[in-house]
Biotite code that builds the C-alpha atoms (Angstrom):
import biotite.structure as struc

atoms = struc.array([
    struc.Atom([260.401, 152.478, 29.872], chain_id="A", res_id=1, res_name="UNK", atom_name="CA", element="C"),
    struc.Atom([263.419, 152.316, 28.058], chain_id="A", res_id=2, res_name="UNK", atom_name="CA", element="C"),
    struc.Atom([263.432, 149.230, 26.167], chain_id="A", res_id=3, res_name="UNK", atom_name="CA", element="C"),
    struc.Atom([260.510, 146.841, 25.146], chain_id="A", res_id=4, res_name="UNK", atom_name="CA", element="C"),
    struc.Atom([261.912, 143.885, 27.127], chain_id="A", res_id=5, res_name="UNK", atom_name="CA", element="C"),
    struc.Atom([260.611, 146.708, 30.345], chain_id="A", res_id=6, res_name="UNK", atom_name="CA", element="C"),
    struc.Atom([257.015, 146.051, 29.744], chain_id="A", res_id=7, res_name="UNK", atom_name="CA", element="C"),
    struc.Atom([257.417, 142.160, 29.952], chain_id="A", res_id=8, res_name="UNK", atom_name="CA", element="C"),
    struc.Atom([257.606, 141.520, 33.814], chain_id="A", res_id=9, res_name="UNK", atom_name="CA", element="C"),
    struc.Atom([253.946, 144.083, 34.357], chain_id="A", res_id=10, res_name="UNK", atom_name="CA", element="C"),
    struc.Atom([252.265, 142.391, 31.615], chain_id="A", res_id=11, res_name="UNK", atom_name="CA", element="C"),
    struc.Atom([253.302, 138.768, 32.044], chain_id="A", res_id=12, res_name="UNK", atom_name="CA", element="C"),
    struc.Atom([252.113, 139.147, 36.234], chain_id="A", res_id=13, res_name="UNK", atom_name="CA", element="C"),
    struc.Atom([249.341, 140.650, 35.042], chain_id="A", res_id=14, res_name="UNK", atom_name="CA", element="C"),
    struc.Atom([247.931, 137.266, 33.081], chain_id="A", res_id=15, res_name="UNK", atom_name="CA", element="C"),
    struc.Atom([249.323, 135.594, 35.777], chain_id="A", res_id=16, res_name="UNK", atom_name="CA", element="C"),
    struc.Atom([247.018, 136.411, 38.481], chain_id="A", res_id=17, res_name="UNK", atom_name="CA", element="C"),
    struc.Atom([244.313, 135.027, 36.042], chain_id="A", res_id=18, res_name="UNK", atom_name="CA", element="C"),
    struc.Atom([246.196, 131.756, 35.663], chain_id="A", res_id=19, res_name="UNK", atom_name="CA", element="C"),
    struc.Atom([247.797, 132.168, 32.914], chain_id="A", res_id=20, res_name="UNK", atom_name="CA", element="C"),
    struc.Atom([250.922, 130.667, 32.175], chain_id="A", res_id=21, res_name="UNK", atom_name="CA", element="C"),
    struc.Atom([253.151, 133.170, 30.395], chain_id="A", res_id=22, res_name="UNK", atom_name="CA", element="C"),
    struc.Atom([256.276, 132.978, 28.364], chain_id="A", res_id=23, res_name="UNK", atom_name="CA", element="C"),
    struc.Atom([257.842, 135.174, 26.045], chain_id="A", res_id=24, res_name="UNK", atom_name="CA", element="C"),
    struc.Atom([259.188, 134.784, 22.540], chain_id="A", res_id=25, res_name="UNK", atom_name="CA", element="C"),
    struc.Atom([257.321, 131.926, 22.042], chain_id="A", res_id=26, res_name="UNK", atom_name="CA", element="C"),
    struc.Atom([258.139, 131.663, 17.811], chain_id="A", res_id=27, res_name="UNK", atom_name="CA", element="C"),
    struc.Atom([256.949, 135.011, 16.139], chain_id="A", res_id=28, res_name="UNK", atom_name="CA", element="C"),
    struc.Atom([255.162, 136.818, 18.583], chain_id="A", res_id=29, res_name="UNK", atom_name="CA", element="C"),
    struc.Atom([256.557, 138.516, 22.239], chain_id="A", res_id=30, res_name="UNK", atom_name="CA", element="C"),
    struc.Atom([253.919, 136.918, 24.342], chain_id="A", res_id=31, res_name="UNK", atom_name="CA", element="C"),
    struc.Atom([251.869, 134.164, 24.627], chain_id="A", res_id=32, res_name="UNK", atom_name="CA", element="C"),
    struc.Atom([249.420, 132.616, 27.670], chain_id="A", res_id=33, res_name="UNK", atom_name="CA", element="C"),
    struc.Atom([248.158, 130.283, 28.089], chain_id="A", res_id=34, res_name="UNK", atom_name="CA", element="C"),
    struc.Atom([244.884, 128.171, 30.426], chain_id="A", res_id=35, res_name="UNK", atom_name="CA", element="C"),
    struc.Atom([243.526, 125.470, 29.838], chain_id="A", res_id=36, res_name="UNK", atom_name="CA", element="C"),
    struc.Atom([240.350, 125.587, 28.466], chain_id="A", res_id=37, res_name="UNK", atom_name="CA", element="C"),
    struc.Atom([241.230, 128.529, 26.366], chain_id="A", res_id=38, res_name="UNK", atom_name="CA", element="C"),
    struc.Atom([242.274, 130.389, 23.693], chain_id="A", res_id=39, res_name="UNK", atom_name="CA", element="C"),
    struc.Atom([245.890, 131.406, 23.796], chain_id="A", res_id=40, res_name="UNK", atom_name="CA", element="C"),
    struc.Atom([246.395, 135.040, 24.911], chain_id="A", res_id=41, res_name="UNK", atom_name="CA", element="C"),
    struc.Atom([248.992, 136.319, 22.060], chain_id="A", res_id=42, res_name="UNK", atom_name="CA", element="C"),
    struc.Atom([250.507, 140.048, 23.481], chain_id="A", res_id=43, res_name="UNK", atom_name="CA", element="C"),
    struc.Atom([252.365, 142.502, 20.888], chain_id="A", res_id=44, res_name="UNK", atom_name="CA", element="C"),
    struc.Atom([255.089, 145.037, 22.302], chain_id="A", res_id=45, res_name="UNK", atom_name="CA", element="C"),
    struc.Atom([256.561, 147.925, 21.283], chain_id="A", res_id=46, res_name="UNK", atom_name="CA", element="C"),
    struc.Atom([257.165, 151.245, 23.513], chain_id="A", res_id=47, res_name="UNK", atom_name="CA", element="C"),
    struc.Atom([254.540, 153.288, 21.794], chain_id="A", res_id=48, res_name="UNK", atom_name="CA", element="C"),
    struc.Atom([252.576, 153.683, 18.584], chain_id="A", res_id=49, res_name="UNK", atom_name="CA", element="C"),
    struc.Atom([253.446, 152.511, 15.190], chain_id="A", res_id=50, res_name="UNK", atom_name="CA", element="C"),
    struc.Atom([251.752, 151.721, 11.666], chain_id="A", res_id=51, res_name="UNK", atom_name="CA", element="C"),
    struc.Atom([253.529, 147.850, 11.812], chain_id="A", res_id=52, res_name="UNK", atom_name="CA", element="C"),
    struc.Atom([252.388, 147.495, 15.741], chain_id="A", res_id=53, res_name="UNK", atom_name="CA", element="C"),
    struc.Atom([249.112, 147.428, 14.124], chain_id="A", res_id=54, res_name="UNK", atom_name="CA", element="C"),
    struc.Atom([250.279, 145.270, 11.219], chain_id="A", res_id=55, res_name="UNK", atom_name="CA", element="C"),
    struc.Atom([252.132, 142.344, 13.544], chain_id="A", res_id=56, res_name="UNK", atom_name="CA", element="C"),
    struc.Atom([249.223, 142.227, 15.642], chain_id="A", res_id=57, res_name="UNK", atom_name="CA", element="C"),
    struc.Atom([247.120, 141.827, 12.480], chain_id="A", res_id=58, res_name="UNK", atom_name="CA", element="C"),
    struc.Atom([248.857, 139.068, 11.943], chain_id="A", res_id=59, res_name="UNK", atom_name="CA", element="C"),
    struc.Atom([248.626, 137.462, 15.054], chain_id="A", res_id=60, res_name="UNK", atom_name="CA", element="C"),
    struc.Atom([244.935, 136.979, 14.482], chain_id="A", res_id=61, res_name="UNK", atom_name="CA", element="C"),
    struc.Atom([245.619, 134.147, 12.592], chain_id="A", res_id=62, res_name="UNK", atom_name="CA", element="C"),
    struc.Atom([246.360, 131.967, 14.952], chain_id="A", res_id=63, res_name="UNK", atom_name="CA", element="C"),
    struc.Atom([244.337, 133.326, 17.953], chain_id="A", res_id=64, res_name="UNK", atom_name="CA", element="C"),
    struc.Atom([241.372, 135.854, 18.211], chain_id="A", res_id=65, res_name="UNK", atom_name="CA", element="C"),
    struc.Atom([242.764, 137.058, 21.794], chain_id="A", res_id=66, res_name="UNK", atom_name="CA", element="C"),
    struc.Atom([245.622, 139.408, 20.654], chain_id="A", res_id=67, res_name="UNK", atom_name="CA", element="C"),
    struc.Atom([246.650, 142.101, 22.120], chain_id="A", res_id=68, res_name="UNK", atom_name="CA", element="C"),
    struc.Atom([248.890, 145.458, 21.998], chain_id="A", res_id=69, res_name="UNK", atom_name="CA", element="C"),
    struc.Atom([251.079, 146.319, 24.605], chain_id="A", res_id=70, res_name="UNK", atom_name="CA", element="C"),
    struc.Atom([252.936, 150.025, 25.144], chain_id="A", res_id=71, res_name="UNK", atom_name="CA", element="C"),
    struc.Atom([253.876, 152.481, 27.430], chain_id="A", res_id=72, res_name="UNK", atom_name="CA", element="C"),
    struc.Atom([251.036, 154.588, 28.480], chain_id="A", res_id=73, res_name="UNK", atom_name="CA", element="C"),
    struc.Atom([251.525, 158.096, 26.892], chain_id="A", res_id=74, res_name="UNK", atom_name="CA", element="C"),
    struc.Atom([251.888, 161.229, 28.519], chain_id="A", res_id=75, res_name="UNK", atom_name="CA", element="C"),
    struc.Atom([250.491, 164.708, 27.939], chain_id="A", res_id=76, res_name="UNK", atom_name="CA", element="C"),
    struc.Atom([247.516, 166.269, 25.842], chain_id="A", res_id=77, res_name="UNK", atom_name="CA", element="C"),
    struc.Atom([248.310, 165.519, 22.724], chain_id="A", res_id=78, res_name="UNK", atom_name="CA", element="C"),
    struc.Atom([249.631, 161.854, 23.427], chain_id="A", res_id=79, res_name="UNK", atom_name="CA", element="C"),
    struc.Atom([245.886, 161.247, 25.722], chain_id="A", res_id=80, res_name="UNK", atom_name="CA", element="C"),
    struc.Atom([244.348, 162.383, 22.221], chain_id="A", res_id=81, res_name="UNK", atom_name="CA", element="C"),
    struc.Atom([246.465, 159.552, 20.718], chain_id="A", res_id=82, res_name="UNK", atom_name="CA", element="C"),
    struc.Atom([245.527, 157.087, 22.930], chain_id="A", res_id=83, res_name="UNK", atom_name="CA", element="C"),
    struc.Atom([242.325, 157.475, 22.195], chain_id="A", res_id=84, res_name="UNK", atom_name="CA", element="C"),
    struc.Atom([241.792, 157.085, 18.937], chain_id="A", res_id=85, res_name="UNK", atom_name="CA", element="C"),
    struc.Atom([243.869, 154.178, 18.672], chain_id="A", res_id=86, res_name="UNK", atom_name="CA", element="C"),
    struc.Atom([241.892, 152.752, 21.623], chain_id="A", res_id=87, res_name="UNK", atom_name="CA", element="C"),
    struc.Atom([238.697, 152.814, 18.209], chain_id="A", res_id=88, res_name="UNK", atom_name="CA", element="C"),
    struc.Atom([241.194, 151.379, 16.113], chain_id="A", res_id=89, res_name="UNK", atom_name="CA", element="C"),
    struc.Atom([242.097, 148.537, 18.237], chain_id="A", res_id=90, res_name="UNK", atom_name="CA", element="C"),
    struc.Atom([238.826, 148.165, 18.957], chain_id="A", res_id=91, res_name="UNK", atom_name="CA", element="C"),
    struc.Atom([237.341, 148.151, 14.691], chain_id="A", res_id=92, res_name="UNK", atom_name="CA", element="C"),
    struc.Atom([240.366, 146.338, 14.503], chain_id="A", res_id=93, res_name="UNK", atom_name="CA", element="C"),
    struc.Atom([238.813, 143.695, 17.095], chain_id="A", res_id=94, res_name="UNK", atom_name="CA", element="C"),
    struc.Atom([242.863, 144.115, 19.123], chain_id="A", res_id=95, res_name="UNK", atom_name="CA", element="C"),
    struc.Atom([242.847, 144.292, 22.608], chain_id="A", res_id=96, res_name="UNK", atom_name="CA", element="C"),
    struc.Atom([245.165, 147.004, 24.152], chain_id="A", res_id=97, res_name="UNK", atom_name="CA", element="C"),
    struc.Atom([247.116, 147.016, 27.042], chain_id="A", res_id=98, res_name="UNK", atom_name="CA", element="C"),
    struc.Atom([249.191, 150.274, 28.376], chain_id="A", res_id=99, res_name="UNK", atom_name="CA", element="C"),
    struc.Atom([252.333, 150.742, 31.448], chain_id="A", res_id=100, res_name="UNK", atom_name="CA", element="C"),
    struc.Atom([252.468, 153.264, 33.522], chain_id="A", res_id=101, res_name="UNK", atom_name="CA", element="C"),
    struc.Atom([255.653, 154.565, 34.513], chain_id="A", res_id=102, res_name="UNK", atom_name="CA", element="C"),
    struc.Atom([255.890, 152.858, 37.548], chain_id="A", res_id=103, res_name="UNK", atom_name="CA", element="C"),
    struc.Atom([255.149, 149.423, 36.281], chain_id="A", res_id=104, res_name="UNK", atom_name="CA", element="C"),
    struc.Atom([251.364, 149.627, 36.700], chain_id="A", res_id=105, res_name="UNK", atom_name="CA", element="C"),
    struc.Atom([248.881, 147.199, 34.080], chain_id="A", res_id=106, res_name="UNK", atom_name="CA", element="C"),
    struc.Atom([246.073, 149.094, 32.502], chain_id="A", res_id=107, res_name="UNK", atom_name="CA", element="C"),
    struc.Atom([243.784, 147.126, 29.999], chain_id="A", res_id=108, res_name="UNK", atom_name="CA", element="C"),
    struc.Atom([242.355, 149.297, 28.221], chain_id="A", res_id=109, res_name="UNK", atom_name="CA", element="C"),
    struc.Atom([240.278, 147.263, 26.595], chain_id="A", res_id=110, res_name="UNK", atom_name="CA", element="C"),
    struc.Atom([239.710, 143.615, 25.764], chain_id="A", res_id=111, res_name="UNK", atom_name="CA", element="C"),
    struc.Atom([239.276, 141.548, 22.017], chain_id="A", res_id=112, res_name="UNK", atom_name="CA", element="C"),
    struc.Atom([236.436, 141.168, 20.973], chain_id="A", res_id=113, res_name="UNK", atom_name="CA", element="C"),
    struc.Atom([234.352, 142.562, 17.514], chain_id="A", res_id=114, res_name="UNK", atom_name="CA", element="C"),
    struc.Atom([233.154, 145.747, 17.217], chain_id="A", res_id=115, res_name="UNK", atom_name="CA", element="C"),
    struc.Atom([230.142, 146.992, 15.520], chain_id="A", res_id=116, res_name="UNK", atom_name="CA", element="C"),
    struc.Atom([230.257, 151.267, 15.247], chain_id="A", res_id=117, res_name="UNK", atom_name="CA", element="C"),
    struc.Atom([226.951, 152.725, 16.188], chain_id="A", res_id=118, res_name="UNK", atom_name="CA", element="C"),
    struc.Atom([226.088, 155.424, 12.967], chain_id="A", res_id=119, res_name="UNK", atom_name="CA", element="C"),
    struc.Atom([225.885, 158.433, 14.966], chain_id="A", res_id=120, res_name="UNK", atom_name="CA", element="C"),
    struc.Atom([222.767, 159.907, 12.278], chain_id="A", res_id=121, res_name="UNK", atom_name="CA", element="C"),
    struc.Atom([223.574, 163.700, 14.012], chain_id="A", res_id=122, res_name="UNK", atom_name="CA", element="C"),
    struc.Atom([226.796, 163.693, 12.845], chain_id="A", res_id=123, res_name="UNK", atom_name="CA", element="C"),
    struc.Atom([225.817, 162.376, 9.116], chain_id="A", res_id=124, res_name="UNK", atom_name="CA", element="C"),
    struc.Atom([222.931, 164.952, 8.500], chain_id="A", res_id=125, res_name="UNK", atom_name="CA", element="C"),
    struc.Atom([225.640, 167.124, 9.291], chain_id="A", res_id=126, res_name="UNK", atom_name="CA", element="C"),
    struc.Atom([227.667, 166.064, 6.569], chain_id="A", res_id=127, res_name="UNK", atom_name="CA", element="C"),
    struc.Atom([225.371, 166.160, 4.469], chain_id="A", res_id=128, res_name="UNK", atom_name="CA", element="C"),
    struc.Atom([224.028, 170.132, 5.117], chain_id="A", res_id=129, res_name="UNK", atom_name="CA", element="C"),
    struc.Atom([227.584, 171.010, 5.132], chain_id="A", res_id=130, res_name="UNK", atom_name="CA", element="C"),
    struc.Atom([227.470, 168.998, 1.287], chain_id="A", res_id=131, res_name="UNK", atom_name="CA", element="C"),
    struc.Atom([224.620, 170.896, 0.256], chain_id="A", res_id=132, res_name="UNK", atom_name="CA", element="C"),
    struc.Atom([225.361, 173.871, 1.430], chain_id="A", res_id=133, res_name="UNK", atom_name="CA", element="C"),
    struc.Atom([228.779, 174.089, -0.043], chain_id="A", res_id=134, res_name="UNK", atom_name="CA", element="C"),
    struc.Atom([228.889, 175.834, -3.491], chain_id="A", res_id=135, res_name="UNK", atom_name="CA", element="C"),
    struc.Atom([230.982, 174.173, -6.073], chain_id="A", res_id=136, res_name="UNK", atom_name="CA", element="C"),
    struc.Atom([234.184, 172.172, -5.647], chain_id="A", res_id=137, res_name="UNK", atom_name="CA", element="C"),
    struc.Atom([236.073, 174.691, -4.147], chain_id="A", res_id=138, res_name="UNK", atom_name="CA", element="C"),
    struc.Atom([238.678, 172.293, -1.930], chain_id="A", res_id=139, res_name="UNK", atom_name="CA", element="C"),
    struc.Atom([241.036, 169.474, -3.112], chain_id="A", res_id=140, res_name="UNK", atom_name="CA", element="C"),
    struc.Atom([240.926, 166.346, -1.069], chain_id="A", res_id=141, res_name="UNK", atom_name="CA", element="C"),
    struc.Atom([243.518, 165.868, 1.211], chain_id="A", res_id=142, res_name="UNK", atom_name="CA", element="C"),
    struc.Atom([243.866, 169.578, 2.278], chain_id="A", res_id=143, res_name="UNK", atom_name="CA", element="C"),
    struc.Atom([245.214, 170.380, 5.760], chain_id="A", res_id=144, res_name="UNK", atom_name="CA", element="C"),
    struc.Atom([242.292, 172.207, 7.148], chain_id="A", res_id=145, res_name="UNK", atom_name="CA", element="C"),
    struc.Atom([244.173, 175.099, 7.659], chain_id="A", res_id=146, res_name="UNK", atom_name="CA", element="C"),
    struc.Atom([242.139, 177.425, 4.268], chain_id="A", res_id=147, res_name="UNK", atom_name="CA", element="C"),
    struc.Atom([239.697, 175.450, 3.710], chain_id="A", res_id=148, res_name="UNK", atom_name="CA", element="C"),
    struc.Atom([236.722, 176.527, 2.436], chain_id="A", res_id=149, res_name="UNK", atom_name="CA", element="C"),
    struc.Atom([233.445, 176.165, 3.924], chain_id="A", res_id=150, res_name="UNK", atom_name="CA", element="C"),
    struc.Atom([230.045, 177.409, 3.583], chain_id="A", res_id=151, res_name="UNK", atom_name="CA", element="C"),
    struc.Atom([230.147, 180.249, 6.251], chain_id="A", res_id=152, res_name="UNK", atom_name="CA", element="C"),
    struc.Atom([233.154, 180.634, 4.223], chain_id="A", res_id=153, res_name="UNK", atom_name="CA", element="C"),
    struc.Atom([231.424, 181.391, 1.230], chain_id="A", res_id=154, res_name="UNK", atom_name="CA", element="C"),
    struc.Atom([228.452, 182.864, 2.314], chain_id="A", res_id=155, res_name="UNK", atom_name="CA", element="C"),
    struc.Atom([230.534, 185.503, 4.692], chain_id="A", res_id=156, res_name="UNK", atom_name="CA", element="C"),
    struc.Atom([232.600, 185.888, 1.480], chain_id="A", res_id=157, res_name="UNK", atom_name="CA", element="C"),
    struc.Atom([229.149, 186.920, -0.139], chain_id="A", res_id=158, res_name="UNK", atom_name="CA", element="C"),
    struc.Atom([228.678, 189.501, 2.359], chain_id="A", res_id=159, res_name="UNK", atom_name="CA", element="C"),
    struc.Atom([231.969, 190.838, 1.607], chain_id="A", res_id=160, res_name="UNK", atom_name="CA", element="C"),
    struc.Atom([231.535, 191.330, -1.873], chain_id="A", res_id=161, res_name="UNK", atom_name="CA", element="C"),
    struc.Atom([228.476, 193.024, -1.895], chain_id="A", res_id=162, res_name="UNK", atom_name="CA", element="C"),
    struc.Atom([229.554, 195.723, 0.935], chain_id="A", res_id=163, res_name="UNK", atom_name="CA", element="C"),
    struc.Atom([232.582, 195.702, -1.513], chain_id="A", res_id=164, res_name="UNK", atom_name="CA", element="C"),
    struc.Atom([229.937, 196.992, -4.024], chain_id="A", res_id=165, res_name="UNK", atom_name="CA", element="C"),
    struc.Atom([227.753, 198.484, -2.517], chain_id="A", res_id=166, res_name="UNK", atom_name="CA", element="C"),
    struc.Atom([229.078, 199.933, 0.558], chain_id="A", res_id=167, res_name="UNK", atom_name="CA", element="C"),
    struc.Atom([227.599, 199.852, 4.202], chain_id="A", res_id=168, res_name="UNK", atom_name="CA", element="C"),
    struc.Atom([223.803, 198.145, 4.144], chain_id="A", res_id=169, res_name="UNK", atom_name="CA", element="C"),
    struc.Atom([221.515, 196.971, 5.941], chain_id="A", res_id=170, res_name="UNK", atom_name="CA", element="C"),
    struc.Atom([221.753, 192.661, 6.745], chain_id="A", res_id=171, res_name="UNK", atom_name="CA", element="C"),
    struc.Atom([218.251, 192.512, 5.643], chain_id="A", res_id=172, res_name="UNK", atom_name="CA", element="C"),
    struc.Atom([219.202, 194.481, 2.815], chain_id="A", res_id=173, res_name="UNK", atom_name="CA", element="C"),
    struc.Atom([222.235, 192.377, 2.750], chain_id="A", res_id=174, res_name="UNK", atom_name="CA", element="C"),
    struc.Atom([220.405, 188.834, 3.125], chain_id="A", res_id=175, res_name="UNK", atom_name="CA", element="C"),
    struc.Atom([218.031, 189.896, -0.116], chain_id="A", res_id=176, res_name="UNK", atom_name="CA", element="C"),
    struc.Atom([220.383, 190.282, -2.159], chain_id="A", res_id=177, res_name="UNK", atom_name="CA", element="C"),
    struc.Atom([222.930, 187.549, -1.250], chain_id="A", res_id=178, res_name="UNK", atom_name="CA", element="C"),
    struc.Atom([220.662, 184.597, -0.690], chain_id="A", res_id=179, res_name="UNK", atom_name="CA", element="C"),
    struc.Atom([222.135, 184.584, 2.714], chain_id="A", res_id=180, res_name="UNK", atom_name="CA", element="C"),
    struc.Atom([219.472, 184.970, 4.972], chain_id="A", res_id=181, res_name="UNK", atom_name="CA", element="C"),
    struc.Atom([221.457, 185.165, 8.201], chain_id="A", res_id=182, res_name="UNK", atom_name="CA", element="C"),
    struc.Atom([223.694, 187.852, 6.898], chain_id="A", res_id=183, res_name="UNK", atom_name="CA", element="C"),
    struc.Atom([222.628, 189.918, 9.335], chain_id="A", res_id=184, res_name="UNK", atom_name="CA", element="C"),
    struc.Atom([223.726, 187.473, 11.827], chain_id="A", res_id=185, res_name="UNK", atom_name="CA", element="C"),
    struc.Atom([227.105, 186.360, 10.119], chain_id="A", res_id=186, res_name="UNK", atom_name="CA", element="C"),
    struc.Atom([227.962, 189.539, 10.302], chain_id="A", res_id=187, res_name="UNK", atom_name="CA", element="C"),
    struc.Atom([227.372, 191.012, 13.483], chain_id="A", res_id=188, res_name="UNK", atom_name="CA", element="C"),
    struc.Atom([229.140, 187.987, 14.898], chain_id="A", res_id=189, res_name="UNK", atom_name="CA", element="C"),
    struc.Atom([232.159, 188.548, 12.663], chain_id="A", res_id=190, res_name="UNK", atom_name="CA", element="C"),
    struc.Atom([233.735, 185.191, 12.890], chain_id="A", res_id=191, res_name="UNK", atom_name="CA", element="C"),
    struc.Atom([236.609, 186.250, 10.632], chain_id="A", res_id=192, res_name="UNK", atom_name="CA", element="C"),
    struc.Atom([237.189, 189.616, 11.397], chain_id="A", res_id=193, res_name="UNK", atom_name="CA", element="C"),
    struc.Atom([235.724, 191.164, 7.690], chain_id="A", res_id=194, res_name="UNK", atom_name="CA", element="C"),
    struc.Atom([232.640, 193.483, 8.919], chain_id="A", res_id=195, res_name="UNK", atom_name="CA", element="C"),
    struc.Atom([232.202, 197.004, 11.120], chain_id="A", res_id=196, res_name="UNK", atom_name="CA", element="C"),
    struc.Atom([229.300, 197.821, 12.810], chain_id="A", res_id=197, res_name="UNK", atom_name="CA", element="C"),
    struc.Atom([228.202, 201.028, 11.287], chain_id="A", res_id=198, res_name="UNK", atom_name="CA", element="C"),
    struc.Atom([224.696, 201.604, 13.391], chain_id="A", res_id=199, res_name="UNK", atom_name="CA", element="C"),
    struc.Atom([222.410, 199.201, 14.567], chain_id="A", res_id=200, res_name="UNK", atom_name="CA", element="C"),
    struc.Atom([221.725, 196.456, 11.958], chain_id="A", res_id=201, res_name="UNK", atom_name="CA", element="C"),
    struc.Atom([224.170, 198.222, 9.158], chain_id="A", res_id=202, res_name="UNK", atom_name="CA", element="C"),
    struc.Atom([227.935, 196.862, 8.145], chain_id="A", res_id=203, res_name="UNK", atom_name="CA", element="C"),
    struc.Atom([230.866, 197.632, 6.749], chain_id="A", res_id=204, res_name="UNK", atom_name="CA", element="C"),
    struc.Atom([233.185, 195.813, 4.995], chain_id="A", res_id=205, res_name="UNK", atom_name="CA", element="C"),
    struc.Atom([236.171, 196.070, 7.344], chain_id="A", res_id=206, res_name="UNK", atom_name="CA", element="C"),
    struc.Atom([239.720, 196.109, 5.707], chain_id="A", res_id=207, res_name="UNK", atom_name="CA", element="C"),
    struc.Atom([240.054, 192.552, 7.273], chain_id="A", res_id=208, res_name="UNK", atom_name="CA", element="C"),
    struc.Atom([237.368, 191.595, 4.937], chain_id="A", res_id=209, res_name="UNK", atom_name="CA", element="C"),
    struc.Atom([238.999, 193.725, 1.606], chain_id="A", res_id=210, res_name="UNK", atom_name="CA", element="C"),
    struc.Atom([242.019, 191.199, 2.477], chain_id="A", res_id=211, res_name="UNK", atom_name="CA", element="C"),
    struc.Atom([240.075, 188.728, 3.053], chain_id="A", res_id=212, res_name="UNK", atom_name="CA", element="C"),
    struc.Atom([238.253, 188.885, -0.466], chain_id="A", res_id=213, res_name="UNK", atom_name="CA", element="C"),
    struc.Atom([241.456, 189.620, -2.395], chain_id="A", res_id=214, res_name="UNK", atom_name="CA", element="C"),
    struc.Atom([243.055, 186.137, -0.630], chain_id="A", res_id=215, res_name="UNK", atom_name="CA", element="C"),
    struc.Atom([239.772, 184.428, -0.745], chain_id="A", res_id=216, res_name="UNK", atom_name="CA", element="C"),
    struc.Atom([238.809, 185.060, -4.662], chain_id="A", res_id=217, res_name="UNK", atom_name="CA", element="C"),
    struc.Atom([239.458, 181.975, -6.146], chain_id="A", res_id=218, res_name="UNK", atom_name="CA", element="C"),
    struc.Atom([236.795, 181.106, -3.790], chain_id="A", res_id=219, res_name="UNK", atom_name="CA", element="C"),
    struc.Atom([234.630, 183.214, -5.032], chain_id="A", res_id=220, res_name="UNK", atom_name="CA", element="C"),
    struc.Atom([235.279, 182.819, -7.991], chain_id="A", res_id=221, res_name="UNK", atom_name="CA", element="C"),
    struc.Atom([234.039, 179.161, -7.789], chain_id="A", res_id=222, res_name="UNK", atom_name="CA", element="C"),
    struc.Atom([230.960, 180.010, -5.625], chain_id="A", res_id=223, res_name="UNK", atom_name="CA", element="C"),
    struc.Atom([228.789, 182.145, -8.440], chain_id="A", res_id=224, res_name="UNK", atom_name="CA", element="C"),
])
């Protein structure tokens, strides 16, 4: 579909099948549907999601609680993720969401209504654990995920720094010296490629690890 007005016929037909009388471009609204005894329904149309579209829909909530956003259904993996995220946003804002496929098929993703998100206690606990484990404040808020210093990376840096100073060492000794209780597992898993296994339970710093220490030197200094 190339034009917003191409969304109108299939969405109009959807509401007409439910007994509504539907008209386009009524006042500032793209679509208005009316049925005896019910609140009017407003649908705002756009070919794709945008902040302006959400602003328009939120403004229409001053008129009626039955407000939908109507868009072309996005395609592809990234688009499916965008649809999921925007669906969640619609629910939080109390908006409905209608998507129209390229073949004209209409799908009601959600209806308007109040939404109270359930708190995820497990995620909250993980967030607080990471907060407590993270030493200092090594990341600028708003930084991209690339280059983020995590508590796990700080632990890896402690192990790497110890090996750089002492050479090949048993995991248990690294754990005792650095305070990283899971040092042996961390070096065995070798997520960053910083450690070489010398023999059972003994690890040395790899060339990549030495470069990692240089690259993340500021993080190591902040944590100590």
